[in-house]
One Martini backbone bead per residue (centre of mass of N, CA, C, O) as a GRO file, in nm:
protein
  385
    1MET     BB    1   1.324  -0.499  -1.078
    2LEU     BB    2   1.613  -0.673  -1.143
    3TRP     BB    3   1.729  -0.972  -1.081
    4LYS     BB    4   2.084  -1.045  -0.986
    5ASN     BB    5   2.092  -1.111  -0.645
    6LYS     BB    6   1.932  -1.319  -0.496
    7GLY     BB    7   1.913  -1.231  -0.149
    8HIS     BB    8   2.128  -0.949  -0.201
    9GLU     BB    9   2.014  -0.656  -0.288
   10PHE     BB   10   2.040  -0.522   0.032
   11ASP     BB   11   2.319  -0.541   0.164
   12HIS     BB   12   2.439  -0.248   0.127
   13ILE     BB   13   2.206  -0.102   0.271
   14TYR     BB   14   2.229  -0.245   0.544
   15GLN     BB   15   2.511  -0.144   0.614
   16ASN     BB   16   2.421   0.148   0.644
   17LEU     BB   17   2.199   0.098   0.858
   18ALA     BB   18   2.375  -0.053   1.082
   19GLU     BB   19   2.542   0.219   1.158
   20LYS     BB   20   2.285   0.314   1.294
   21LYS     BB   21   2.165   0.450   1.624
   22ALA     BB   22   1.973   0.684   1.508
   23PHE     BB   23   1.648   0.862   1.453
   24TRP     BB   24   1.459   1.041   1.211
   25LEU     BB   25   1.119   1.139   1.154
   26PHE     BB   26   0.948   1.192   0.851
   27GLY     BB   27   0.650   1.252   0.988
   28ALA     BB   28   0.379   1.377   1.195
   29GLY     BB   29   0.186   1.103   1.172
   30MET     BB   30   0.050   0.806   1.124
   31TYR     BB   31   0.324   0.676   1.031
   32GLY     BB   32   0.505   0.795   1.245
   33GLN     BB   33   0.364   0.657   1.479
   34ALA     BB   34   0.395   0.365   1.387
   35ILE     BB   35   0.707   0.361   1.373
   36TYR     BB   36   0.758   0.450   1.659
   37GLU     BB   37   0.620   0.209   1.798
   38GLU     BB   38   0.799  -0.010   1.667
   39MET     BB   39   1.077   0.102   1.764
   40GLU     BB   40   1.014   0.086   2.063
   41LYS     BB   41   0.987  -0.224   2.071
   42LEU     BB   42   1.297  -0.253   1.947
   43GLY     BB   43   1.488  -0.027   2.088
   44VAL     BB   44   1.490   0.235   1.917
   45ILE     BB   45   1.627   0.541   1.849
   46VAL     BB   46   1.445   0.853   1.876
   47ARG     BB   47   1.495   1.196   1.835
   48GLY     BB   48   1.257   1.275   1.618
   49PHE     BB   49   1.082   1.515   1.421
   50ILE     BB   50   0.989   1.588   1.081
   51ASP     BB   51   0.826   1.888   0.937
   52ASN     BB   52   0.658   2.104   0.701
   53ASP     BB   53   0.464   2.197   0.916
   54LYS     BB   54   0.474   2.493   1.082
   55SER     BB   55   0.250   2.435   1.305
   56ARG     BB   56   0.428   2.179   1.423
   57GLN     BB   57   0.663   2.324   1.487
   58HIS     BB   58   0.778   2.328   1.812
   59THR     BB   59   0.653   2.063   1.898
   60LYS     BB   60   0.482   1.771   1.999
   61TYR     BB   61   0.539   1.405   1.936
   62MET     BB   62   0.537   1.140   2.122
   63GLY     BB   63   0.733   1.332   2.309
   64GLU     BB   64   0.862   1.473   2.062
   65ASP     BB   65   1.029   1.667   1.858
   66ILE     BB   66   0.954   1.922   1.616
   67ILE     BB   67   1.113   1.990   1.306
   68ALA     BB   68   1.290   2.134   1.069
   69LEU     BB   69   1.506   2.055   0.829
   70ALA     BB   70   1.699   2.307   0.872
   71GLU     BB   71   1.755   2.206   1.187
   72LEU     BB   72   1.916   1.970   1.102
   73SER     BB   73   2.180   1.767   1.271
   74LEU     BB   74   2.347   1.511   1.136
   75LYS     BB   75   2.489   1.237   1.229
   76LYS     BB   76   2.676   0.970   1.129
   77ASP     BB   77   2.483   0.767   1.325
   78GLU     BB   78   2.246   0.890   1.153
   79ALA     BB   79   1.893   0.898   1.037
   80VAL     BB   80   1.634   0.909   0.792
   81ILE     BB   81   1.278   0.847   0.807
   82VAL     BB   82   1.022   0.802   0.582
   83CYS     BB   83   0.677   0.879   0.717
   84ILE     BB   84   0.485   0.833   0.449
   85THR     BB   85   0.307   0.808   0.201
   86PRO     BB   86   0.394   0.660  -0.099
   87PHE     BB   87   0.261   0.896  -0.277
   88SER     BB   88   0.493   1.115  -0.125
   89HIS     BB   89   0.797   1.045  -0.135
   90ASN     BB   90   0.954   1.192  -0.367
   91PRO     BB   91   0.951   1.493  -0.271
   92VAL     BB   92   1.101   1.434  -0.003
   93ILE     BB   93   1.355   1.303  -0.115
   94GLN     BB   94   1.431   1.549  -0.285
   95GLN     BB   95   1.458   1.745  -0.050
   96LEU     BB   96   1.689   1.589   0.089
   97ARG     BB   97   1.889   1.596  -0.144
   98LEU     BB   98   1.903   1.914  -0.163
   99SER     BB   99   2.020   1.902   0.151
  100GLY     BB  100   2.254   1.649   0.129
  101TYR     BB  101   2.119   1.382   0.124
  102VAL     BB  102   2.132   1.012   0.112
  103TYR     BB  103   1.999   0.766  -0.048
  104ASN     BB  104   2.053   0.474   0.134
  105GLU     BB  105   2.248   0.612   0.370
  106ASN     BB  106   2.068   0.863   0.543
  107VAL     BB  107   1.807   0.764   0.375
  108PHE     BB  108   1.484   0.615   0.449
  109THR     BB  109   1.233   0.424   0.415
  110MET     BB  110   1.005   0.259   0.597
  111GLU     BB  111   1.008   0.003   0.423
  112THR     BB  112   1.311  -0.049   0.428
  113TYR     BB  113   1.373  -0.047   0.725
  114MET     BB  114   1.171  -0.267   0.826
  115SER     BB  115   1.247  -0.497   0.633
  116LEU     BB  116   1.552  -0.515   0.715
  117LYS     BB  117   1.529  -0.540   1.016
  118TYR     BB  118   1.373  -0.807   1.019
  119VAL     BB  119   1.550  -0.992   0.835
  120TYR     BB  120   1.856  -0.932   0.923
  121GLU     BB  121   1.803  -0.929   1.254
  122LEU     BB  122   1.523  -1.111   1.325
  123ASN     BB  123   1.425  -1.332   1.127
  124ARG     BB  124   1.178  -1.173   0.987
  125MET     BB  125   0.860  -1.096   0.833
  126TYR     BB  126   0.806  -0.797   0.643
  127ILE     BB  127   0.516  -0.600   0.540
  128PRO     BB  128   0.386  -0.309   0.442
  129SER     BB  129   0.165  -0.417   0.215
  130ILE     BB  130  -0.180  -0.510   0.113
  131SER     BB  131  -0.398  -0.631  -0.142
  132PHE     BB  132  -0.747  -0.736  -0.087
  133LEU     BB  133  -0.980  -0.922  -0.302
  134PRO     BB  134  -1.291  -1.072  -0.255
  135SER     BB  135  -1.419  -0.857  -0.471
  136THR     BB  136  -1.557  -0.689  -0.778
  137CYS     BB  137  -1.804  -0.571  -0.675
  138CYS     BB  138  -2.003  -0.286  -0.804
  139ASN     BB  139  -2.219   0.004  -0.820
  140LEU     BB  140  -2.014   0.123  -0.995
  141ASN     BB  141  -1.887   0.281  -1.333
  142CYS     BB  142  -1.589   0.371  -1.379
  143GLU     BB  143  -1.399   0.460  -1.638
  144ALA     BB  144  -1.105   0.482  -1.452
  145CYS     BB  145  -1.077   0.223  -1.313
  146LEU     BB  146  -0.820   0.056  -1.144
  147ASN     BB  147  -0.994  -0.232  -1.162
  148PHE     BB  148  -1.167  -0.256  -1.431
  149THR     BB  149  -1.482  -0.298  -1.392
  150PRO     BB  150  -1.621  -0.237  -1.682
  151TYR     BB  151  -1.463  -0.512  -1.808
  152ILE     BB  152  -1.618  -0.711  -1.637
  153LYS     BB  153  -1.817  -0.988  -1.708
  154HIS     BB  154  -1.737  -1.162  -1.439
  155GLN     BB  155  -1.782  -1.146  -1.129
  156MET     BB  156  -1.595  -1.168  -0.828
  157VAL     BB  157  -1.681  -1.415  -0.567
  158ARG     BB  158  -1.542  -1.512  -0.289
  159SER     BB  159  -1.510  -1.736  -0.071
  160LEU     BB  160  -1.453  -1.780   0.256
  161GLU     BB  161  -1.250  -2.013   0.223
  162GLN     BB  162  -1.058  -1.871   0.025
  163VAL     BB  163  -0.980  -1.620   0.198
  164LYS     BB  164  -0.879  -1.774   0.446
  165GLU     BB  165  -0.652  -1.924   0.300
  166ASP     BB  166  -0.495  -1.672   0.218
  167VAL     BB  167  -0.446  -1.562   0.501
  168ASP     BB  168  -0.293  -1.808   0.608
  169THR     BB  169  -0.066  -1.809   0.398
  170PHE     BB  170   0.043  -1.531   0.458
  171PHE     BB  171   0.095  -1.578   0.781
  172HIS     BB  172   0.301  -1.805   0.739
  173ALA     BB  173   0.518  -1.591   0.616
  174VAL     BB  174   0.413  -1.347   0.799
  175ASP     BB  175   0.477  -1.152   1.094
  176TYR     BB  176   0.441  -0.849   0.967
  177ILE     BB  177   0.206  -0.567   0.910
  178MET     BB  178   0.109  -0.252   0.844
  179LEU     BB  179  -0.104  -0.300   0.580
  180PHE     BB  180  -0.429  -0.437   0.568
  181HIS     BB  181  -0.613  -0.434   0.257
  182ILE     BB  182  -0.954  -0.417   0.192
  183SER     BB  183  -1.091  -0.442  -0.117
  184GLY     BB  184  -1.197  -0.373  -0.463
  185GLY     BB  185  -1.454  -0.297  -0.524
  186GLU     BB  186  -1.720  -0.314  -0.282
  187PRO     BB  187  -1.695  -0.423   0.033
  188PHE     BB  188  -2.002  -0.374   0.134
  189LEU     BB  189  -2.092  -0.613  -0.087
  190TYR     BB  190  -1.962  -0.832   0.061
  191PRO     BB  191  -2.109  -1.112   0.210
  192TYR     BB  192  -1.822  -1.179   0.403
  193LEU     BB  193  -1.701  -0.938   0.566
  194LYS     BB  194  -1.756  -1.001   0.859
  195GLU     BB  195  -1.604  -1.276   0.864
  196LEU     BB  196  -1.330  -1.177   0.765
  197VAL     BB  197  -1.267  -0.968   0.986
  198ALA     BB  198  -1.301  -1.164   1.222
  199TYR     BB  199  -1.078  -1.361   1.139
  200ILE     BB  200  -0.844  -1.164   1.134
  201GLY     BB  201  -0.885  -1.044   1.418
  202GLU     BB  202  -0.873  -1.318   1.585
  203THR     BB  203  -0.592  -1.440   1.447
  204TYR     BB  204  -0.404  -1.154   1.333
  205ARG     BB  205  -0.401  -0.868   1.477
  206ASP     BB  206  -0.097  -0.881   1.606
  207LYS     BB  207   0.023  -0.857   1.286
  208ILE     BB  208  -0.132  -0.571   1.271
  209HIS     BB  209  -0.157  -0.238   1.248
  210PHE     BB  210  -0.339  -0.189   0.980
  211LEU     BB  211  -0.681  -0.231   0.950
  212GLN     BB  212  -0.833  -0.204   0.619
  213THR     BB  213  -1.080  -0.024   0.437
  214VAL     BB  214  -1.318   0.053   0.168
  215THR     BB  215  -1.527   0.320   0.024
  216ASN     BB  216  -1.748   0.500  -0.202
  217GLY     BB  217  -2.002   0.623  -0.023
  218THR     BB  218  -2.281   0.452  -0.153
  219VAL     BB  219  -2.280   0.240   0.095
  220GLU     BB  220  -2.454   0.124   0.357
  221PRO     BB  221  -2.368  -0.025   0.632
  222LYS     BB  222  -2.405  -0.274   0.828
  223GLU     BB  223  -2.420  -0.329   1.159
  224GLU     BB  224  -2.242  -0.591   1.166
  225ILE     BB  225  -1.998  -0.456   1.033
  226LEU     BB  226  -1.950  -0.225   1.233
  227GLU     BB  227  -1.901  -0.404   1.479
  228VAL     BB  228  -1.643  -0.553   1.367
  229LEU     BB  229  -1.471  -0.307   1.308
  230ALA     BB  230  -1.465  -0.205   1.600
  231ARG     BB  231  -1.358  -0.458   1.749
  232TYR     BB  232  -1.082  -0.462   1.538
  233GLN     BB  233  -0.979  -0.181   1.454
  234ALA     BB  234  -1.102  -0.089   1.177
  235GLY     BB  235  -1.057   0.096   0.902
  236VAL     BB  236  -1.183   0.376   0.686
  237THR     BB  237  -1.202   0.463   0.350
  238VAL     BB  238  -1.366   0.753   0.212
  239ASP     BB  239  -1.491   0.815  -0.082
  240ASP     BB  240  -1.543   1.128  -0.265
  241TYR     BB  241  -1.822   1.123  -0.519
  242ARG     BB  242  -2.042   1.361  -0.526
  243LEU     BB  243  -1.989   1.494  -0.808
  244ALA     BB  244  -2.048   1.227  -0.978
  245VAL     BB  245  -2.282   1.126  -0.743
  246PRO     BB  246  -2.518   1.323  -0.613
  247GLU     BB  247  -2.744   1.107  -0.534
  248LYS     BB  248  -2.526   1.004  -0.287
  249ALA     BB  249  -2.494   1.220  -0.058
  250GLU     BB  250  -2.666   1.101   0.175
  251THR     BB  251  -2.510   0.839   0.203
  252PHE     BB  252  -2.242   0.959   0.278
  253SER     BB  253  -2.342   1.087   0.544
  254ALA     BB  254  -2.435   0.816   0.668
  255VAL     BB  255  -2.161   0.679   0.678
  256ILE     BB  256  -2.022   0.880   0.865
  257ALA     BB  257  -2.224   0.857   1.098
  258LYS     BB  258  -2.175   0.553   1.152
  259LEU     BB  259  -1.872   0.564   1.215
  260GLU     BB  260  -1.906   0.757   1.456
  261GLN     BB  261  -2.102   0.587   1.626
  262TYR     BB  262  -1.869   0.338   1.630
  263HIS     BB  263  -1.575   0.452   1.646
  264ILE     BB  264  -1.446   0.466   1.358
  265ARG     BB  265  -1.178   0.482   1.180
  266TYR     BB  266  -1.141   0.765   0.949
  267ASP     BB  267  -1.113   0.871   0.600
  268VAL     BB  268  -1.119   1.124   0.351
  269ASN     BB  269  -1.120   1.082  -0.009
  270LYS     BB  270  -1.035   1.378  -0.190
  271VAL     BB  271  -1.024   1.424  -0.541
  272ASP     BB  272  -0.962   1.608  -0.846
  273GLN     BB  273  -0.803   1.355  -0.975
  274TRP     BB  274  -0.726   1.122  -1.222
  275ILE     BB  275  -0.609   0.825  -1.372
  276ASP     BB  276  -0.528   0.659  -1.674
  277LEU     BB  277  -0.376   0.364  -1.706
  278ALA     BB  278  -0.524   0.232  -1.997
  279PRO     BB  279  -0.523   0.373  -2.261
  280THR     BB  280  -0.566   0.324  -2.601
  281THR     BB  281  -0.292   0.495  -2.667
  282THR     BB  282  -0.134   0.274  -2.522
  283ASP     BB  283   0.193   0.153  -2.666
  284HIS     BB  284   0.470  -0.075  -2.560
  285SER     BB  285   0.536  -0.327  -2.756
  286THR     BB  286   0.823  -0.204  -2.884
  287TRP     BB  287   0.970  -0.226  -2.636
  288ASP     BB  288   1.232  -0.287  -2.464
  289GLU     BB  289   1.348  -0.411  -2.169
  290ARG     BB  290   1.487  -0.157  -2.067
  291ARG     BB  291   1.241   0.035  -2.094
  292LEU     BB  292   1.044  -0.130  -1.917
  293ARG     BB  293   1.214  -0.111  -1.657
  294LYS     BB  294   1.209   0.196  -1.631
  295HIS     BB  295   0.903   0.216  -1.614
  296PHE     BB  296   0.862   0.041  -1.359
  297GLU     BB  297   1.049   0.207  -1.167
  298ALA     BB  298   0.901   0.489  -1.210
  299CYS     BB  299   0.613   0.420  -1.106
  300HIS     BB  300   0.576   0.340  -0.792
  301GLU     BB  301   0.391   0.113  -0.723
  302PRO     BB  302   0.264   0.030  -0.386
  303TRP     BB  303   0.127  -0.247  -0.476
  304GLN     BB  304   0.003  -0.573  -0.380
  305GLU     BB  305  -0.144  -0.882  -0.450
  306LEU     BB  306  -0.370  -1.115  -0.291
  307ARG     BB  307  -0.398  -1.442  -0.462
  308ASP     BB  308  -0.407  -1.770  -0.456
  309GLY     BB  309  -0.122  -1.774  -0.283
  310ARG     BB  310  -0.032  -1.491  -0.412
  311LEU     BB  311   0.198  -1.257  -0.522
  312TYR     BB  312   0.184  -0.951  -0.706
  313SER     BB  313   0.382  -0.723  -0.843
  314CYS     BB  314   0.112  -0.593  -0.974
  315ASN     BB  315  -0.207  -0.513  -0.904
  316TYR     BB  316  -0.297  -0.395  -1.183
  317ALA     BB  317  -0.217  -0.639  -1.349
  318SER     BB  318  -0.404  -0.830  -1.191
  319TYR     BB  319  -0.670  -0.685  -1.250
  320ALA     BB  320  -0.649  -0.711  -1.560
  321ALA     BB  321  -0.663  -1.020  -1.560
  322VAL     BB  322  -0.943  -1.045  -1.426
  323ALA     BB  323  -1.075  -0.857  -1.664
  324GLY     BB  324  -0.929  -0.954  -1.948
  325LEU     BB  325  -0.669  -0.747  -2.036
  326ALA     BB  326  -0.473  -0.983  -1.938
  327GLU     BB  327  -0.220  -1.186  -1.869
  328GLU     BB  328  -0.118  -1.441  -1.662
  329VAL     BB  329   0.205  -1.437  -1.504
  330GLU     BB  330   0.395  -1.641  -1.316
  331ASP     BB  331   0.677  -1.460  -1.290
  332GLU     BB  332   0.483  -1.221  -1.138
  333SER     BB  333   0.497  -1.418  -0.888
  334PHE     BB  334   0.455  -1.534  -0.541
  335ASP     BB  335   0.459  -1.847  -0.386
  336LEU     BB  336   0.337  -1.898  -0.063
  337ARG     BB  337   0.285  -2.214  -0.054
  338ARG     BB  338   0.626  -2.256  -0.086
  339PHE     BB  339   0.721  -2.130   0.161
  340ASN     BB  340   1.034  -2.052   0.328
  341LYS     BB  341   1.264  -1.912   0.543
  342SER     BB  342   1.497  -1.908   0.319
  343GLN     BB  343   1.305  -1.676   0.148
  344MET     BB  344   1.289  -1.396   0.284
  345LYS     BB  345   1.466  -1.211   0.105
  346GLU     BB  346   1.313  -1.267  -0.157
  347LEU     BB  347   1.036  -1.167  -0.061
  348MET     BB  348   1.125  -0.884   0.014
  349GLU     BB  349   1.223  -0.806  -0.271
  350PHE     BB  350   0.960  -0.849  -0.417
  351ARG     BB  351   0.798  -0.636  -0.248
  352MET     BB  352   1.027  -0.409  -0.344
  353GLY     BB  353   1.030  -0.482  -0.689
  354TYR     BB  354   1.132  -0.760  -0.760
  355ASN     BB  355   1.212  -0.958  -1.061
  356LYS     BB  356   1.287  -1.149  -1.338
  357LYS     BB  357   1.241  -0.893  -1.554
  358GLY     BB  358   1.172  -0.589  -1.425
  359TYR     BB  359   0.870  -0.645  -1.509
  360VAL     BB  360   0.552  -0.626  -1.667
  361ASP     BB  361   0.346  -0.691  -1.927
  362PHE     BB  362   0.144  -0.448  -1.869
  363CYS     BB  363   0.346  -0.217  -1.946
  364LYS     BB  364   0.257  -0.225  -2.256
  365LYS     BB  365  -0.040  -0.076  -2.158
  366CYS     BB  366   0.078   0.113  -1.937
  367ALA     BB  367   0.114   0.452  -1.804
  368GLY     BB  368   0.105   0.446  -1.504
  369PHE     BB  369   0.147   0.605  -1.231
  370VAL     BB  370   0.143   0.916  -1.086
  371ASP     BB  371   0.448   0.994  -1.152
  372ILE     BB  372   0.399   0.932  -1.497
  373ASN     BB  373   0.097   1.013  -1.540
  374GLU     BB  374  -0.086   1.224  -1.792
  375ASN     BB  375  -0.384   1.091  -1.764
  376ILE     BB  376  -0.622   1.308  -1.698
  377VAL     BB  377  -0.922   1.268  -1.500
  378GLU     BB  378  -1.230   1.228  -1.392
  379PRO     BB  379  -1.369   1.148  -1.108
  380ALA     BB  380  -1.597   0.893  -1.123
  381LYS     BB  381  -1.686   0.862  -1.403
  382GLN     BB  382  -1.964   0.748  -1.563
  383LYS     BB  383  -2.043   0.450  -1.725
  384ARG     BB  384  -2.215   0.299  -1.944
  385ARG     BB  385  -2.378  -0.020  -1.930
   0.00000   0.00000   0.00000
C-alpha cells in the first residue's frame, strides 16, 4: 500500500476499534488461544469463540463458549477478531462480509487489532511475525523454492555475531512479537542454530509468544539442538516432502520421533501443491505504478524478512535479491538501526504493508502469493544440480 499520510494511516480504523468494549474471536485454535491469552493480560473482555468446525461448536475453549457464525448476535460496542493463520484470512473475512459484517469497522484481523492496541493505547511496538534467515544452505534443490535456493551461486551463512546483532536491533525497536520464525535454507544445517535459539530464548523469550523454526524433514537434528528447542519452548514446523524425496521417508519418521521424545511442539505441513512465484513467463515490466500497487495489495504476502538491521517490505523480494534475481532497493526496507520511539506508528504501518511506492520492484517479475498466483506446481520437485 502507498503511504499517503505516514504515521496516521490507521487513525480512522483505530477510532472504530476504540469504540468496542468486548470481542468475539473467530478461530478456536492455536492463534485464537494466543490472542485470548494476550487480551486476558491486557484486561480486554472476550465474549467467546466462533468456529466453522461443527464438531467444536457448542463446546468450550479456554473456558469460553464456541458458537457458529449464524448464532452470533453482535452488539454495537462489540467486534469480531479473525484469529487464524494469515494464509486463510480472506475466505473468513469474505464469509463475515456476506453475513453483513464490515471489515475494519466491526471485523478486524488479529494483526490489525494487536498492532493498533499496542501502538495507539499502550505506546508500545507490536509485530505480528518476522522471518529470520541465518543461512540459505539447504540439502534439497526444489524447482519452485520460495527462497530461490537453486539460483543462489554462493550460499549465505551468517556468523553468530551477525545474527545476534540483528536480534538485538529488532528487540530494541519491538516490545512484543506473536511469531518469531527462524527459517532457511534448512535451519537444522545452520552451524550456530543451537547458540542462536539459546540467545533468543535467554534474552528475549518473554517478548515472543511463538518461537518457531522449520525443517524440510530430511535432516535429523542433533541432540544439542533438540535440547535447546525444548528448553526455550520453541516449536518446529515439519514439511512433509516424502512424495518428492521418498528416499528420505525414514529420516522424516526419525525427525518426528525425536521431537516427540523431547516433547517439542510441532506440526506437520503437508501440501498437495505449490506455487511458482516467479516463472519465466511472468513479465510485469510494462505495468504502470497503479497496476503494480493493485498487484502488491492483492498479493497479501504475510511475511517480512529481518536482515542486516532492516525489515524488508516483502520477504520474497528480499530472498530474490539474496539469490541474485533482483536488485535490493533501499526504500523497500525499514532501517531498524535508526529507529526511535517517535516512529512507532510508521514502523507499524510498514509492517502492515505500507511503503513509499506502494509495491516492490520484484512485483515486476513475481506472479504473487497464493491468493492470486495460478502457477500451480508439484511440491518439492527436485531440480538437477
